[in-house]
N, C-alpha and C positions, 0 to 999 in steps of 0.2 A: 504494501500500499504506499502510494507516495503523498506525502504531506506537502502542502502549499505552506510556505513561510508566509505570516503575516506581517505585514510592515505596521508599526504604531500608528495609528491615528492622530494627525496634528490636532492640539489642542484647541479648539475655537475660542476660548477667554483668555489664552496667553496664560504664562507659567504661574503657579499658585504662589502668590506673594503673602500668605498668611504667617510663615516662619519669619521671614524678613520683617514684617510689621512687629511680631513680638520680640524681635531682637532689638529694634528700634526703639520700643517703649520700655523695655529693661535699659537699655542705655540711658534714656532720659529720665528714668527714676533714678538711676545711680548717680548721674551729674547733679541732680536736684538735691539728693541726700548727701551727698559729700561737699557740695559747694559751702562756702561761707559767705555771708552778707555784712556788708561793713555799715556800721552805723555812725554815721558823721554826725557830731553834734555842731549846728549852726547857729545856737541860740546863745545869747549874752546873758551871762548869769550876774546877777549884783548881790552881794549876801546882805543878810538883814541885820540891822544894828538892835543892841539889847537896849531894851527900855525897862524891863521889869525890874522887881526888887528881888535882891539875891535871897535865896533860903539860906536858914541858920546852919552854920557848919557844926557837922556832927563831932563830937569830943574825941573820937578815934580816928579822925582825919588828919593826912598830912598833906602839906603844901609843897609843891616842887616849882621852883621858878627857872625860867630859862631866859637867858640875857641875849643881847644881840649877836654876840660871839658864838652862841651855842653852849656856853657853859650852864651846869646846872647848881641849884642849890637844894638839897633835901635837909629838911630841919636843922637849919643854920650850919649845915655842913656842905662847904663849896665844893665842887666836882668839876675838873677841867674837861673841856669838849674832847669828845672821843673816847673818854674813860669809861667804856660800856662795863666794864666787870666792876669798878668802884660804884658806878650808878646801881647797878643790880644788888650789889652788897647793901647799899644805902637803904634801898628801897626794902629788901627783905627785912634788915633790922628794925626800920622806923614803922613799917605799916602792919597793922593787924589784919587777920583774915577778913575781918566784917568792916574794915577800914574804907574810907573814900579817899582818892586821891584827888586833888585839886591842882589844875596845872595852871600856872600863870606864866604864859609865853609871850616875850616880847615881840611886837609885831614884826621885826625886823630878823628875829630867830631864824636860822636855818631850818629848813623841813626836815631835814636828816635828824637834828637834835629831837625833834618833836616825835619822829616816827621812832626813833631809837627807845624813847621814854614809854610809848604806846606798846612797843614790841615787849619790853621787859616787864611791864606791868600786867599783860595778858601771860606771860609765861610765869608770873608768880601767881597769878591767879586773883587780880584785883577785878572785882564785881561792880564797883562803881566809881566812875570817872567823871568828873567835870573840868569845864574850862572857864577861866574867869574872862569876863569881857569889862570893857567900859563902857559909860554912857556916853552917846554921842555928843557933840560938843557944839 
């Protein structure tokens, strides 16, 4: 018996694009999930002035002063700018676990000095922290 070879019929609708569409959608989802969006801040911020009455200072609080050069003063003890270990020791020695830390920073104080104080106070476990401000003139 002789069989006749059949030729495949040409597809009248064209090639099947379903797998290609699936791949394109997967790529689209991948790029949407893995991309990052920039948040650009284009607003101008003016900080408020403090006009309120200051609350009473608790008896177990200490005041840390930061001068314009970045030096600290903790409980009448002066600590030179950049001496992180001495500041940590002074905070641990003078601050009770339930005590409050009152920060009096000069307006021209370096930001690093304030951040060092905040970092050390969080490591010690300070739960209450206030910044002192002056009334507008």
